[in-house]
N, C-alpha and C positions, 0 to 999 in steps of 0.2 A: 358921573362924575368917577364917582365909585367904579366902576366897571371900567372906565378908562385906565384910572391907576392898577388896576387887580392887573390887567392886559396889558400893560407897558413893564410892570414888574416882571411878570412872567414873560416875557416877549425876551427881554433887554439879558435876563440871566439864562433863558434857553437858548437864547442864537451866541452863546460865547460857545466856538469849536473846538472843545479841550482835545480831542485827539489828533485832529488838525495842529494844534498847536504843540502838543507834546511831541510829537512825532516829528515836526519843524522843528522846534528848537532842541532835544539832545537826539535824532538820527538824521537830519537833516532831508526827510524824506516827506514827501507830499502825498498823506494819505492818501487822497480821493485820486490820484494816479496809479496807486497799487493797491494787490490783495479785491477785497469787494469794492474797492472806493467806497465801503460805509464809514462814517465818521465814529466810528463807537468802541467799546472794548474790545471786542472779538477780532473785527480789522486790525485793530491795533496790537493787538499780541500776535498774529499771522502778519503783521506788517514789520515788526521790532522785533521779535521773537523775544520779548523781554517783559516778565511777571508782571515787572515792579513798574514797567510803562502803562500796560494794561489795567493793574491796580487803581491804579494814581486816575488814569481815565475812569475809569468805574467810578471811583469817590465824587471825583469833581464834579460829573453826569447826574448823579444820584442828589450831591448838595444844591445842585441848580432846582430840580425838583420839589425837595426838601423846604429851600430855603425861600421861593416862591409862596411856597403854602404857607410857611411862617411869619413870615413880613405881613402878608395881607392878611392874614390874622390880629397881628398885634396891631393893625391901622386899625381893620375895621370890626374887629369882635367875633363874635361866634355867629356869621352869619355864612351858610355855606356854600354862596352861588358867589361868592367874591374870589375866594382862596379856591375854588374850584378852574375859576375861569384863567386866572392866574397858572395854574397849571397845564389847564390844557394848551394855553399862548406858550408855556413852557419848553411842554411836546412838539406844539408845533414848529415852532422856531427852530429845535434840537434838530427836528428833523429835514427841516428847510429853511438855514441858516444864510442871512442874507450877506455873510460875512466872507462867506464861500459859494456863489455864485446860488445860494440857494439849495447845495448838496448839504447832506447831513447823516445822522445816525437815527438806529432803527428805534431809536425814542424806548424803550423798556429801563434804562437806567433813568434816566432823568422822571418817566412816572412812577417807577417804587419807591423815590425818594419823598415826593408828594403824597401819593398813599399812605408811605408809612405812616405819615401827620394824619390825614384828611379820609383816607377811604382802607382803612390797615382791614379790615372784612378780605376785601375784596381784592388786595392784594398775596393775604392766606390763600384765596381759592384760586388766582392765577398761578399760584407757586405748587399750589395739590394738582391743575392739570397740568401744569408744566412738566414735573415726575414725570405722570403717567402720560402723557407724548412724547418724554424724551426715553422711557421706558419700552416704548413700542415701537418705534422708531430707528431709536439711538443719531437721533439727527437733531442739533440746537435748532433750526430754523425751522424745522416741522415742528418743533415741541413750542417754540415763541408762537406761533402762528394760532397752532392749533389751541394753545391752551387761551392765549388774547379772543380768538372767536366764542370759544364755550364761556368764558368769563363774560364777551356782552351780552351771550345770550342770557346769562342767569341774571345780570343785573338788568335785564329788562322786564325777563319774565318774574322774579321776584324785587323787583324795585320798592313793593308796599311793606317789604320786610327790612329792605337792607337799608333804606332810606333813612332810619331810625339807625342804623352803626354808625355812618360818618360820625366825624368830631370835626366841625361841627354838624348835626343832623341837619339834613337835607328839610328845605318846607314842603316836602311835598316826592311821592313816587316820579310823578312826572317828569322835576327839575334833577332826581338823582338819576331816574334814566337817561334822559336825554344828555345830559354833561357826559356822565360817564361812558354814554356810546358815541357821542361824538370824542371825545379822549383815548377811547378803545379804536375808535377805527382811523387817527390816524396811523395808527402802530400797526395794523392793521395793511394799509395801503404801502408803506415801506416795508411790509414783508412780501409782501406779490413777488415779487423778481427771483429775493432766493427761493421761494419755496416754487417757481415755475422751474426755478434750477434744477432744487435738490428730484421733483420728479421725472426730470427728463436723465438725469443721472441713472436714478432707479430704475426706467424704462430701458436704459441701456443696458442697465449691468443683467437684467432679465432679460436679455434677447441675447446675451452672453452667456449666460449660465443655460440655456438653452440650445445655444449653437454647438 
């Protein structure tokens, strides 16, 4: 029953389509039909041209993940699997919200919110790889995707070390590795299209430079 309650808490919080609501209320815009169609911080800024709206979207999405973990820990104590289940479901529901025909954002802000409590070393790793990726290509989507892939690889290859640093700690490296991989894989799936678009534009630019 605790698994189900954790999953429901995460799913309900994560499914709130923050960017869709903000853009609809403050700008009268359907974000799913504008810009990239992503229901997240970046597309909120591009569509609304408002830093305040974008910041509001980020903060609410961040706290969806944070509260999913926090509430579950309050209910069930120091047991990694319950808050991690809630966080996975929060990220999944954010990426595929049932309230907007299973559209959604990329999952990063929500994942970061939960990771700030539960997986802080993983969050630091992701930020480190993001900075490297952005410096290398100067593209946010490339940096997001590459840092998530690299973080996934580190979580799996060093699970025997990282699982002890979760708060609360996971019961085993296997539990830590599998659950972390599930969450990061959801995020990677949501970045496939923007990364494909990035490489398409990158190749076209190379051809133009050679012409």
